[in-house]
C-alpha positions as a LaTeX table, in Angstrom:
\begin{tabular}{lrrr}
\hline
Residue & $x$ (\AA) & $y$ (\AA) & $z$ (\AA) \\
\hline
Met1 & 98.97 & 178.98 & $-3.32$ \\
Ala2 & 101.28 & 179.29 & $-0.29$ \\
Arg3 & 103.87 & 176.61 & 0.36 \\
Leu4 & 102.87 & 174.28 & 3.18 \\
Gln5 & 105.21 & 174.27 & 6.14 \\
Val6 & 106.61 & 171.03 & 7.55 \\
Met7 & 106.18 & 171.29 & 11.34 \\
Glu8 & 109.10 & 169.11 & 12.41 \\
Asn9 & 109.03 & 170.22 & 16.05 \\
Phe10 & 105.51 & 168.84 & 16.51 \\
Lys11 & 105.64 & 165.54 & 14.64 \\
Gly12 & 105.44 & 162.44 & 16.81 \\
Arg13 & 104.20 & 164.22 & 19.94 \\
Ile14 & 101.45 & 163.12 & 22.33 \\
Gly15 & 99.00 & 165.81 & 23.40 \\
Tyr16 & 97.06 & 166.41 & 26.62 \\
His17 & 93.97 & 168.63 & 26.52 \\
Ile18 & 93.38 & 170.37 & 29.86 \\
Phe19 & 90.22 & 172.21 & 30.86 \\
Val20 & 92.10 & 174.48 & 33.24 \\
Asp21 & 89.38 & 175.10 & 35.85 \\
Arg22 & 88.94 & 171.33 & 36.29 \\
Tyr23 & 92.46 & 169.85 & 36.37 \\
Gln24 & 94.34 & 170.84 & 39.52 \\
Arg25 & 93.96 & 173.61 & 42.09 \\
Ser26 & 97.27 & 174.69 & 43.56 \\
Gly27 & 95.81 & 175.61 & 46.94 \\
Lys28 & 96.27 & 179.34 & 46.71 \\
Glu29 & 93.44 & 181.46 & 48.09 \\
Leu30 & 90.92 & 182.47 & 45.46 \\
Pro31 & 90.06 & 186.16 & 45.22 \\
Tyr32 & 86.44 & 187.21 & 45.64 \\
Val33 & 84.61 & 187.57 & 42.32 \\
Glu34 & 81.01 & 188.72 & 42.48 \\
Gly35 & 78.47 & 186.27 & 41.08 \\
Arg36 & 80.72 & 183.22 & 41.22 \\
Lys37 & 80.19 & 180.03 & 43.20 \\
Val38 & 83.18 & 177.87 & 44.12 \\
Lys39 & 82.38 & 174.15 & 44.39 \\
Val40 & 84.14 & 171.49 & 46.43 \\
Trp41 & 86.60 & 169.66 & 44.15 \\
Asn42 & 85.25 & 166.16 & 44.74 \\
Asp43 & 81.68 & 167.29 & 44.06 \\
Ala44 & 82.18 & 166.54 & 40.37 \\
Met45 & 78.49 & 166.51 & 39.35 \\
Pro46 & 77.95 & 169.81 & 37.50 \\
Asp47 & 75.25 & 172.32 & 38.35 \\
Trp48 & 73.20 & 171.32 & 35.31 \\
Trp49 & 69.85 & 172.84 & 36.27 \\
Pro50 & 68.68 & 176.39 & 35.38 \\
Asp51 & 68.87 & 179.38 & 37.68 \\
Gln52 & 65.73 & 180.76 & 39.31 \\
Asp53 & 64.99 & 182.90 & 36.26 \\
Gly54 & 65.15 & 179.84 & 33.97 \\
Glu55 & 68.53 & 180.71 & 32.42 \\
Tyr56 & 71.35 & 178.18 & 32.12 \\
Arg57 & 74.50 & 179.87 & 33.32 \\
Asn58 & 77.99 & 178.59 & 33.99 \\
Arg59 & 78.96 & 180.59 & 37.06 \\
Tyr60 & 80.22 & 177.74 & 39.24 \\
Phe61 & 83.97 & 177.21 & 39.42 \\
Tyr62 & 86.41 & 174.74 & 40.96 \\
Gly63 & 89.55 & 176.86 & 40.99 \\
Gly64 & 91.89 & 174.83 & 38.81 \\
Asp65 & 94.83 & 177.04 & 37.85 \\
Leu66 & 98.08 & 177.34 & 35.92 \\
Gln67 & 100.19 & 176.82 & 39.01 \\
Gly68 & 98.36 & 173.56 & 39.67 \\
Ile69 & 99.17 & 172.32 & 36.16 \\
Thr70 & 102.82 & 173.28 & 36.63 \\
Glu71 & 102.94 & 171.24 & 39.84 \\
Lys72 & 101.67 & 168.19 & 37.95 \\
Leu73 & 103.92 & 168.34 & 34.87 \\
Asp74 & 105.97 & 165.31 & 35.90 \\
Tyr75 & 102.76 & 163.35 & 36.55 \\
Ile76 & 101.51 & 164.31 & 33.09 \\
Ala77 & 104.86 & 163.48 & 31.50 \\
Glu78 & 104.58 & 159.87 & 32.73 \\
Leu79 & 101.93 & 159.41 & 30.03 \\
Gly80 & 104.49 & 160.26 & 27.36 \\
Val81 & 102.81 & 163.64 & 26.90 \\
Asp82 & 104.94 & 166.37 & 25.37 \\
Leu83 & 102.23 & 168.74 & 24.11 \\
Leu84 & 99.89 & 170.63 & 26.45 \\
Phe85 & 96.69 & 172.11 & 25.04 \\
Leu86 & 95.05 & 174.58 & 27.44 \\
Ser87 & 91.43 & 175.68 & 27.30 \\
Pro88 & 90.94 & 179.49 & 27.32 \\
Ile89 & 92.40 & 181.22 & 30.39 \\
Ser90 & 91.11 & 184.77 & 29.99 \\
Gln91 & 88.82 & 186.51 & 32.48 \\
Thr92 & 85.18 & 185.92 & 31.61 \\
Met93 & 81.79 & 185.60 & 33.27 \\
Asp94 & 81.42 & 181.86 & 32.63 \\
Asn95 & 83.60 & 178.98 & 33.80 \\
His96 & 84.36 & 177.71 & 30.28 \\
His97 & 85.99 & 181.06 & 29.34 \\
Tyr98 & 84.68 & 181.01 & 25.76 \\
Asp99 & 82.65 & 184.18 & 26.38 \\
Val100 & 85.88 & 186.13 & 26.08 \\
Gly101 & 86.36 & 189.87 & 26.22 \\
Asp102 & 90.03 & 190.84 & 26.23 \\
Gln103 & 92.11 & 187.66 & 26.01 \\
Thr104 & 95.18 & 189.45 & 27.36 \\
Val105 & 93.48 & 189.80 & 30.77 \\
Leu106 & 93.82 & 186.47 & 32.56 \\
Asp107 & 91.23 & 185.11 & 34.93 \\
Pro108 & 92.09 & 185.78 & 38.59 \\
Tyr109 & 91.24 & 182.19 & 39.54 \\
Ile110 & 93.51 & 180.79 & 36.79 \\
Gly111 & 96.54 & 182.94 & 37.45 \\
Thr112 & 98.80 & 185.66 & 36.12 \\
Trp113 & 101.00 & 186.13 & 33.08 \\
Glu114 & 103.92 & 185.24 & 35.32 \\
Asp115 & 102.18 & 181.93 & 36.11 \\
Phe116 & 101.65 & 181.30 & 32.40 \\
Ser117 & 105.27 & 182.09 & 31.53 \\
Asn118 & 106.48 & 179.85 & 34.35 \\
Leu119 & 104.29 & 176.99 & 33.09 \\
Cys120 & 105.80 & 177.38 & 29.62 \\
Val121 & 109.33 & 177.49 & 31.01 \\
Glu122 & 108.81 & 174.37 & 33.09 \\
Ala123 & 107.09 & 172.60 & 30.20 \\
His124 & 109.96 & 173.43 & 27.86 \\
Lys125 & 112.43 & 171.99 & 30.37 \\
Arg126 & 110.58 & 168.69 & 29.90 \\
Asn127 & 110.53 & 169.00 & 26.09 \\
Met128 & 106.82 & 169.87 & 26.19 \\
Val129 & 105.23 & 172.48 & 23.97 \\
Val130 & 102.23 & 174.57 & 25.04 \\
Ile131 & 99.25 & 175.33 & 22.78 \\
Val132 & 96.61 & 177.88 & 23.79 \\
Asp133 & 92.94 & 178.02 & 22.82 \\
Leu134 & 92.04 & 181.47 & 21.48 \\
Val135 & 88.49 & 182.66 & 20.76 \\
Tyr136 & 88.04 & 185.14 & 17.91 \\
Asn137 & 84.67 & 184.13 & 16.44 \\
His138 & 82.75 & 185.93 & 19.18 \\
Met139 & 83.16 & 188.04 & 22.30 \\
Gly140 & 81.37 & 188.00 & 25.61 \\
Ser141 & 78.39 & 190.33 & 25.40 \\
Tyr142 & 79.35 & 191.87 & 28.74 \\
Ser143 & 82.73 & 192.99 & 27.34 \\
Glu144 & 83.58 & 196.68 & 27.19 \\
Phe145 & 84.14 & 196.39 & 23.44 \\
Phe146 & 80.66 & 195.06 & 22.73 \\
Gln147 & 79.04 & 197.46 & 25.17 \\
Lys148 & 80.66 & 200.38 & 23.33 \\
Ala149 & 79.56 & 198.84 & 20.03 \\
Leu150 & 75.95 & 198.81 & 21.27 \\
Gln151 & 76.29 & 202.54 & 21.87 \\
Gly152 & 77.46 & 203.03 & 18.29 \\
Val153 & 81.03 & 203.88 & 19.27 \\
Glu154 & 83.60 & 203.27 & 16.54 \\
Pro155 & 85.79 & 201.46 & 15.79 \\
Tyr156 & 84.11 & 198.92 & 18.08 \\
Lys157 & 80.77 & 198.82 & 16.29 \\
Ser158 & 82.59 & 197.69 & 13.14 \\
Trp159 & 84.18 & 194.84 & 15.09 \\
Phe160 & 80.83 & 193.04 & 15.34 \\
Glu161 & 78.16 & 191.64 & 13.04 \\
Trp162 & 74.65 & 193.11 & 12.82 \\
Asp163 & 71.52 & 191.89 & 11.11 \\
Glu164 & 69.47 & 193.83 & 8.54 \\
Arg165 & 67.55 & 195.51 & 11.38 \\
Gly166 & 70.71 & 196.63 & 13.12 \\
Asn167 & 70.48 & 194.04 & 15.89 \\
Pro168 & 73.57 & 192.15 & 17.09 \\
Val169 & 74.26 & 188.71 & 15.66 \\
Tyr170 & 74.90 & 186.15 & 18.38 \\
Trp171 & 76.81 & 182.91 & 17.86 \\
Phe172 & 74.28 & 180.07 & 17.66 \\
Gly173 & 71.74 & 182.38 & 19.29 \\
Phe174 & 73.61 & 182.52 & 22.62 \\
Lys175 & 73.03 & 186.05 & 23.93 \\
Thr176 & 76.29 & 185.89 & 25.92 \\
Met177 & 78.41 & 185.55 & 22.76 \\
Ser178 & 78.28 & 188.36 & 20.20 \\
Gln179 & 79.60 & 187.48 & 16.74 \\
Thr180 & 82.69 & 189.38 & 15.57 \\
Asn181 & 83.36 & 190.79 & 12.13 \\
Lys182 & 86.55 & 188.95 & 11.27 \\
Gln183 & 86.82 & 190.78 & 7.94 \\
Asn184 & 87.36 & 194.07 & 9.76 \\
Ala185 & 90.98 & 195.24 & 9.65 \\
Gly186 & 90.74 & 196.90 & 13.05 \\
Phe187 & 89.52 & 193.72 & 14.70 \\
Gln188 & 92.23 & 191.75 & 12.93 \\
Asp189 & 94.88 & 194.07 & 14.37 \\
Phe190 & 93.35 & 193.68 & 17.83 \\
Ala191 & 93.41 & 189.88 & 17.49 \\
Lys192 & 97.01 & 189.89 & 16.26 \\
Lys193 & 98.13 & 191.72 & 19.41 \\
Glu194 & 96.30 & 189.20 & 21.59 \\
Thr195 & 97.91 & 186.23 & 19.84 \\
Glu196 & 101.31 & 187.90 & 19.96 \\
Lys197 & 101.12 & 188.30 & 23.74 \\
Tyr198 & 100.64 & 184.56 & 24.28 \\
Ile199 & 103.55 & 183.71 & 21.99 \\
Lys200 & 105.84 & 186.24 & 23.65 \\
His201 & 105.02 & 184.73 & 27.04 \\
Gly202 & 106.08 & 181.27 & 25.88 \\
Ala203 & 103.22 & 179.62 & 23.97 \\
Asp204 & 104.26 & 177.40 & 21.06 \\
Gly205 & 101.02 & 177.39 & 19.14 \\
Val206 & 97.41 & 178.43 & 18.83 \\
Arg207 & 94.16 & 176.51 & 18.41 \\
Tyr208 & 91.45 & 178.67 & 16.83 \\
Asp209 & 88.05 & 178.05 & 18.36 \\
Leu210 & 85.54 & 177.71 & 15.48 \\
Gly211 & 88.44 & 178.31 & 13.11 \\
Glu212 & 86.73 & 176.35 & 10.33 \\
Ile213 & 84.48 & 179.33 & 9.60 \\
Phe214 & 87.20 & 181.99 & 9.68 \\
Pro215 & 87.75 & 183.96 & 6.48 \\
Ser216 & 91.15 & 183.62 & 4.86 \\
Glu217 & 91.86 & 187.32 & 5.42 \\
Phe218 & 91.69 & 186.85 & 9.18 \\
Leu219 & 93.92 & 183.77 & 9.20 \\
Lys220 & 96.43 & 185.46 & 6.91 \\
Ser221 & 96.57 & 188.42 & 9.30 \\
Gln222 & 97.32 & 185.97 & 12.12 \\
Gln223 & 100.08 & 184.34 & 10.07 \\
Ser224 & 101.69 & 187.73 & 9.53 \\
Val225 & 102.29 & 188.18 & 13.25 \\
Leu226 & 103.22 & 184.55 & 13.91 \\
Gln227 & 105.86 & 184.58 & 11.18 \\
Glu228 & 107.63 & 187.41 & 13.00 \\
Glu229 & 108.44 & 185.07 & 15.89 \\
Asn230 & 111.76 & 183.29 & 15.80 \\
Lys231 & 110.39 & 179.78 & 16.28 \\
Glu232 & 108.12 & 177.20 & 14.70 \\
Ile233 & 104.53 & 177.90 & 15.78 \\
Leu234 & 101.70 & 175.42 & 15.28 \\
Thr235 & 98.29 & 176.74 & 14.24 \\
Val236 & 95.28 & 174.42 & 14.58 \\
Ser237 & 91.75 & 175.02 & 13.35 \\
Glu238 & 88.67 & 173.54 & 14.97 \\
Met239 & 86.94 & 171.60 & 12.19 \\
Trp240 & 84.05 & 169.17 & 12.60 \\
Asp241 & 83.89 & 167.80 & 9.06 \\
Phe242 & 86.35 & 166.74 & 6.37 \\
Ala243 & 88.59 & 169.46 & 4.93 \\
Ile244 & 88.38 & 168.16 & 1.38 \\
His245 & 86.52 & 171.06 & $-0.19$ \\
Arg246 & 88.74 & 173.67 & $-1.77$ \\
Glu247 & 86.30 & 176.43 & $-0.84$ \\
Asn248 & 87.76 & 175.94 & 2.64 \\
Pro249 & 91.45 & 176.17 & 1.72 \\
Gln250 & 92.91 & 176.50 & 5.22 \\
Ile251 & 95.20 & 173.46 & 5.06 \\
Tyr252 & 95.96 & 173.75 & 1.35 \\
Asp253 & 97.54 & 177.19 & 1.27 \\
Gly254 & 99.18 & 177.35 & 4.69 \\
Gln255 & 96.55 & 179.38 & 6.57 \\
Val256 & 96.74 & 176.78 & 9.35 \\
Asn257 & 99.02 & 173.79 & 9.91 \\
Ser258 & 96.58 & 171.35 & 11.45 \\
Leu259 & 92.95 & 170.48 & 12.20 \\
Met260 & 91.02 & 168.80 & 14.99 \\
Asn261 & 90.25 & 165.43 & 13.44 \\
Tyr262 & 86.61 & 164.94 & 14.49 \\
Pro263 & 85.74 & 162.63 & 11.56 \\
Gln264 & 88.41 & 160.13 & 12.58 \\
Ala265 & 87.29 & 160.20 & 16.21 \\
Asp266 & 83.77 & 159.37 & 15.06 \\
Val267 & 84.77 & 156.40 & 12.92 \\
Ile268 & 87.13 & 154.89 & 15.51 \\
Leu269 & 84.46 & 155.03 & 18.19 \\
Arg270 & 81.77 & 153.77 & 15.83 \\
Trp271 & 83.86 & 150.88 & 14.57 \\
Val272 & 84.81 & 149.78 & 18.10 \\
Arg273 & 81.25 & 149.99 & 19.35 \\
Tyr274 & 79.15 & 148.99 & 16.34 \\
Gly275 & 81.54 & 147.56 & 13.73 \\
Asn276 & 80.72 & 150.16 & 11.05 \\
Tyr277 & 83.60 & 149.10 & 8.82 \\
Leu278 & 82.34 & 150.64 & 5.56 \\
His279 & 82.13 & 153.98 & 7.33 \\
Phe280 & 85.65 & 153.49 & 8.73 \\
Asn281 & 87.21 & 152.62 & 5.36 \\
Ala282 & 85.45 & 155.53 & 3.62 \\
Cys283 & 86.75 & 157.98 & 6.22 \\
Met284 & 90.31 & 156.79 & 5.76 \\
Asn285 & 89.97 & 157.40 & 2.02 \\
Phe286 & 88.80 & 160.96 & 2.61 \\
Leu287 & 91.57 & 161.73 & 5.11 \\
Ala288 & 94.15 & 160.37 & 2.65 \\
Lys289 & 93.43 & 163.40 & 0.46 \\
Tyr290 & 94.94 & 165.78 & 3.02 \\
Pro291 & 98.46 & 167.11 & 2.35 \\
Val292 & 101.14 & 164.94 & 3.95 \\
Glu293 & 102.42 & 167.94 & 5.93 \\
Val294 & 99.02 & 168.14 & 7.62 \\
His295 & 98.72 & 164.38 & 8.16 \\
Asp296 & 101.78 & 164.34 & 10.38 \\
Val297 & 100.37 & 166.95 & 12.80 \\
Leu298 & 96.61 & 166.23 & 12.69 \\
Trp299 & 95.05 & 166.38 & 16.13 \\
Asn300 & 93.65 & 162.90 & 16.66 \\
His301 & 91.38 & 162.97 & 19.69 \\
Leu302 & 88.69 & 160.54 & 20.78 \\
Asp303 & 86.80 & 163.03 & 22.94 \\
Thr304 & 86.90 & 166.76 & 23.69 \\
His305 & 85.16 & 169.37 & 25.84 \\
Asp306 & 82.40 & 169.46 & 23.18 \\
Thr307 & 81.57 & 165.73 & 22.98 \\
Pro308 & 80.69 & 163.08 & 25.54 \\
Arg309 & 83.62 & 161.29 & 27.11 \\
Ala310 & 85.06 & 158.47 & 25.00 \\
Ile311 & 84.09 & 155.77 & 27.47 \\
Thr312 & 80.51 & 157.07 & 27.49 \\
Met313 & 80.32 & 157.08 & 23.70 \\
Leu314 & 81.61 & 153.51 & 23.66 \\
Ala315 & 79.42 & 152.07 & 26.40 \\
Gly316 & 76.72 & 154.57 & 27.39 \\
Glu317 & 73.11 & 154.79 & 26.27 \\
Gly318 & 71.74 & 156.95 & 23.48 \\
Met319 & 74.65 & 157.05 & 21.01 \\
Leu320 & 73.94 & 157.02 & 17.26 \\
Gln321 & 74.82 & 153.84 & 15.40 \\
Glu322 & 73.75 & 154.92 & 11.92 \\
Pro323 & 76.35 & 157.19 & 10.21 \\
Phe324 & 73.78 & 158.91 & 8.00 \\
Ala325 & 71.93 & 160.09 & 11.13 \\
Gly326 & 74.93 & 162.13 & 12.30 \\
Arg327 & 78.09 & 161.60 & 14.32 \\
Ile328 & 78.03 & 159.10 & 17.15 \\
Trp329 & 77.76 & 161.98 & 19.65 \\
Asp330 & 74.80 & 163.74 & 17.94 \\
Ile331 & 72.40 & 162.49 & 20.59 \\
Glu332 & 70.07 & 165.47 & 21.17 \\
Gly333 & 67.41 & 164.46 & 18.62 \\
Pro334 & 64.77 & 163.17 & 21.08 \\
Trp335 & 64.74 & 166.53 & 22.86 \\
Arg336 & 64.17 & 168.67 & 19.77 \\
Thr337 & 60.51 & 169.69 & 19.61 \\
Asn338 & 58.33 & 172.10 & 17.66 \\
Arg339 & 58.67 & 174.49 & 20.61 \\
Gly340 & 62.46 & 174.39 & 20.55 \\
Phe341 & 65.05 & 172.37 & 22.41 \\
Asp342 & 64.17 & 170.84 & 25.79 \\
Thr343 & 67.39 & 171.71 & 27.59 \\
Tyr344 & 66.09 & 170.69 & 31.01 \\
Gly345 & 64.84 & 167.33 & 29.78 \\
Phe346 & 68.11 & 166.58 & 27.98 \\
Arg347 & 70.32 & 167.50 & 30.91 \\
Lys348 & 68.12 & 165.61 & 33.36 \\
Trp349 & 68.45 & 162.49 & 31.19 \\
Glu350 & 72.23 & 162.98 & 31.00 \\
Ala351 & 72.46 & 163.30 & 34.79 \\
Glu352 & 70.37 & 160.17 & 35.33 \\
His353 & 72.55 & 158.14 & 32.90 \\
Asp354 & 75.88 & 159.70 & 33.83 \\
Asn355 & 77.61 & 156.49 & 34.92 \\
Val356 & 75.42 & 153.90 & 33.21 \\
Leu357 & 78.07 & 151.95 & 31.27 \\
His358 & 77.97 & 148.32 & 30.20 \\
Gly359 & 80.58 & 145.84 & 31.40 \\
Asn360 & 82.90 & 146.01 & 28.38 \\
Ala361 & 83.45 & 149.76 & 28.67 \\
Met362 & 87.07 & 149.63 & 29.79 \\
Ala363 & 88.04 & 146.98 & 27.24 \\
Met364 & 86.49 & 149.01 & 24.42 \\
Leu365 & 88.24 & 152.20 & 25.52 \\
Lys366 & 91.61 & 150.44 & 25.52 \\
Ile367 & 91.35 & 149.22 & 21.94 \\
Ala368 & 89.99 & 152.59 & 20.77 \\
Ala369 & 92.97 & 154.34 & 22.39 \\
Phe370 & 95.37 & 151.82 & 20.82 \\
Ile371 & 93.97 & 152.70 & 17.39 \\
Gln372 & 94.22 & 156.43 & 18.18 \\
Tyr373 & 97.91 & 156.12 & 19.12 \\
Leu374 & 98.79 & 154.26 & 15.91 \\
Met375 & 97.22 & 156.73 & 13.46 \\
Lys376 & 99.11 & 159.38 & 11.50 \\
Gly377 & 99.19 & 162.61 & 13.44 \\
Ile378 & 99.24 & 163.60 & 17.12 \\
Pro379 & 97.05 & 161.69 & 19.59 \\
Ile380 & 95.34 & 164.20 & 21.87 \\
Leu381 & 94.20 & 162.84 & 25.23 \\
Phe382 & 91.39 & 164.73 & 27.01 \\
Tyr383 & 92.32 & 165.08 & 30.69 \\
Gly384 & 90.73 & 162.40 & 32.87 \\
Thr385 & 89.84 & 160.00 & 30.06 \\
Glu386 & 93.02 & 158.11 & 30.95 \\
Val387 & 91.70 & 157.45 & 34.47 \\
Gly388 & 88.11 & 156.53 & 33.60 \\
Val389 & 86.22 & 159.83 & 33.74 \\
Ala390 & 82.80 & 159.36 & 32.11 \\
Gly391 & 80.09 & 161.83 & 31.15 \\
Tyr392 & 77.74 & 163.01 & 28.45 \\
Lys393 & 77.90 & 166.43 & 26.80 \\
Asp394 & 78.72 & 169.79 & 28.36 \\
Pro395 & 78.66 & 170.18 & 31.33 \\
Phe396 & 78.94 & 166.47 & 32.23 \\
Asn397 & 82.13 & 165.94 & 30.24 \\
Arg398 & 83.95 & 168.73 & 32.08 \\
Lys399 & 84.25 & 167.19 & 35.53 \\
Thr400 & 87.17 & 167.69 & 37.85 \\
Tyr401 & 90.17 & 165.38 & 37.63 \\
Pro402 & 89.53 & 162.64 & 40.23 \\
Trp403 & 92.66 & 162.93 & 42.36 \\
Gln404 & 93.09 & 159.94 & 44.71 \\
Gln405 & 90.23 & 158.22 & 42.86 \\
Glu406 & 91.94 & 157.49 & 39.52 \\
Asn407 & 91.52 & 154.19 & 37.74 \\
Lys408 & 95.17 & 153.22 & 38.14 \\
Asp409 & 94.97 & 150.20 & 35.81 \\
Leu410 & 93.68 & 152.36 & 32.97 \\
Arg411 & 96.29 & 155.04 & 33.60 \\
Gln412 & 99.02 & 152.40 & 33.53 \\
Phe413 & 97.67 & 151.22 & 30.18 \\
Tyr414 & 97.96 & 154.76 & 28.79 \\
Ile415 & 101.49 & 155.01 & 30.15 \\
Gly416 & 102.29 & 151.84 & 28.23 \\
Leu417 & 100.74 & 153.27 & 25.07 \\
Gly418 & 102.85 & 156.38 & 25.41 \\
Thr419 & 106.00 & 154.31 & 25.90 \\
Met420 & 105.23 & 152.20 & 22.81 \\
Arg421 & 104.70 & 155.30 & 20.72 \\
Lys422 & 107.88 & 157.01 & 21.90 \\
Lys423 & 110.00 & 153.93 & 21.26 \\
Asn424 & 108.70 & 153.75 & 17.69 \\
Met425 & 108.68 & 157.42 & 16.75 \\
Asp426 & 110.93 & 156.73 & 13.79 \\
Ile427 & 107.92 & 155.08 & 12.15 \\
Leu428 & 104.89 & 156.59 & 13.90 \\
Ala429 & 105.97 & 160.24 & 13.69 \\
Gly430 & 105.64 & 160.37 & 9.92 \\
Gly431 & 105.45 & 156.98 & 8.27 \\
Asp432 & 102.91 & 155.98 & 5.63 \\
Gln433 & 99.61 & 154.54 & 6.83 \\
Phe434 & 97.42 & 151.73 & 5.50 \\
Thr435 & 94.25 & 150.54 & 7.21 \\
Tyr436 & 91.62 & 147.95 & 6.47 \\
Ala437 & 88.59 & 147.10 & 8.61 \\
Asp438 & 85.86 & 144.50 & 8.49 \\
Gly439 & 83.12 & 144.04 & 11.05 \\
Lys440 & 85.43 & 142.23 & 13.49 \\
Ile441 & 89.10 & 142.97 & 12.81 \\
Leu442 & 91.00 & 146.18 & 12.04 \\
Glu443 & 94.49 & 146.01 & 10.53 \\
Ile444 & 96.78 & 149.04 & 10.67 \\
Thr445 & 100.16 & 149.22 & 8.95 \\
Arg446 & 102.63 & 152.09 & 9.39 \\
Arg447 & 105.76 & 152.16 & 7.23 \\
Ser448 & 108.86 & 154.34 & 6.99 \\
Asn449 & 112.46 & 153.88 & 5.86 \\
Gln450 & 113.24 & 152.63 & 9.37 \\
Gly451 & 110.78 & 149.75 & 9.38 \\
Ile452 & 107.17 & 148.57 & 9.43 \\
Ile453 & 104.59 & 148.29 & 12.21 \\
Thr454 & 101.53 & 146.11 & 11.72 \\
Ala455 & 98.73 & 145.94 & 14.29 \\
Tyr456 & 95.58 & 143.84 & 14.55 \\
Ile457 & 92.59 & 144.78 & 16.72 \\
Asn458 & 89.58 & 142.64 & 17.67 \\
Arg459 & 86.45 & 144.64 & 18.52 \\
Thr460 & 84.31 & 141.61 & 19.38 \\
Ser461 & 83.62 & 139.65 & 22.56 \\
Glu462 & 84.81 & 136.45 & 20.87 \\
Gln463 & 88.28 & 135.15 & 20.04 \\
Gln464 & 89.35 & 135.85 & 16.46 \\
Lys465 & 91.99 & 134.08 & 14.37 \\
Ile466 & 94.38 & 136.28 & 12.40 \\
Tyr467 & 97.03 & 135.76 & 9.75 \\
Ala468 & 100.15 & 137.85 & 10.39 \\
Pro469 & 102.47 & 137.01 & 7.47 \\
Tyr470 & 105.43 & 139.12 & 8.56 \\
Val471 & 105.96 & 137.87 & 12.10 \\
Asn472 & 108.56 & 135.36 & 10.94 \\
Thr473 & 110.61 & 138.08 & 9.27 \\
Val474 & 114.16 & 138.32 & 10.62 \\
Gly475 & 114.18 & 140.86 & 13.42 \\
Ala476 & 110.41 & 140.97 & 13.82 \\
Lys477 & 109.23 & 141.57 & 17.38 \\
Gln478 & 106.01 & 142.15 & 19.25 \\
Ile479 & 105.86 & 145.73 & 20.55 \\
Phe480 & 102.40 & 145.85 & 22.18 \\
Gln481 & 99.48 & 143.63 & 23.05 \\
Ile482 & 96.12 & 143.86 & 24.76 \\
Asn483 & 94.57 & 140.89 & 26.59 \\
Gly484 & 97.29 & 138.50 & 25.37 \\
Gly485 & 96.91 & 139.03 & 21.63 \\
Asn486 & 99.51 & 137.17 & 19.52 \\
Glu487 & 100.36 & 136.32 & 15.90 \\
His488 & 97.67 & 133.63 & 15.72 \\
Phe489 & 94.73 & 134.70 & 17.87 \\
Leu490 & 93.17 & 137.83 & 19.28 \\
Pro491 & 91.23 & 137.28 & 22.52 \\
Pro492 & 87.98 & 139.21 & 23.07 \\
Tyr493 & 88.79 & 142.93 & 22.78 \\
Gly494 & 92.39 & 141.94 & 22.19 \\
Ala495 & 95.08 & 143.49 & 20.04 \\
Val496 & 98.70 & 142.99 & 19.04 \\
Ala497 & 101.34 & 145.01 & 17.18 \\
Phe498 & 104.58 & 143.85 & 15.55 \\
Arg499 & 107.57 & 145.71 & 14.26 \\
Phe500 & 109.92 & 144.38 & 11.60 \\
\hline
\end{tabular}
């Protein structure tokens, strides 16, 4: 078993996940691309309906680009962010850029390699690292590689998977995404060159889309090229469940350094909304089994481009309360029929309920974010969540950033969270963690050689009394509070944290 690497350069950071097309358009003129529609930035409602032929395509764009992100680095840095995570930036047919062909060819709307290098340079000046999202599980079916494979041309045919009848295998049945053969040495070499190009142009790490299903041979081939670089490089695998089964050894033998922590996102949201404390405590026990090296760099998000927005999961209709029925965001059940999935009906319902949130939405989001920022690992903030962007699943969660329409109070709260975390990095970057939840109160304790932080969170609409035994310790001080929480009482949706 390989020795796990301690990723010192990434511990204690705060991440910001940017869907590039939707964050900021620099104002440069967009080149003409056949088949694309460019929407007005403030028209944030997605084109959720099917095309005339009944197909659901993603050919509308907003023109967010790398130069626009670079222009906003100081604005982003105010949140305490020092890790940028960019969605795919390669040229593709669809606006999400997950139907990738050649990842070394950047999308003309998003920018050039010079733009990418400049973003990395400017980010590094601000002590920010840049992580890129690379897609190796599938390729866009329009790509020249897959088209040659269809014609039987080698080596490309061997780069893809085929069923027993010789037909292409498509990821999840999507005909735009042909499944790759990640065991193939030729495809592995191709992927290594793509990864290498991003690193050589300034990237500090890679997130593997659908990495949880990658064979070890593929990940080891990636490590071979990454280890040639003269810097610490973070590798993150998308994983939707717990990584506690040794048949998936990615984090136990150094194939990747970190995971997207979907289970923790689920239990935080569920506890805040429904008070599922048994579920919360069980999850913490499972996560405790991870290697400590992984704990310190786990990606702790509340929402992503694949889930509803956090505020919608906390205060919108249709979320799942019962853990055994699925994650809180597994909301598609009512639209599954014997004839298949009713995509139109589901999206129509999402559009009709897009901003239907109950009155405690903002208060619930604040305490959920407070929990997120106290947990072991790296809090990852999905762009726009910090200013109140709401929405159900793709495409409603991928709206444009609401410039000039931000919820400034919420953004100021996130700035305060970032400040609290940065001031206490000596504990929060790698200290031990202890949590205990009941149906009303959550207690979180973080401990290192430099001190102890204890926090109390009230998820209810009623005042709760707490017992904080250490607040009279010499040198103890309050480092954060929500709604006036103190050592004796937590107001409705209130919280308090002490350091001693």
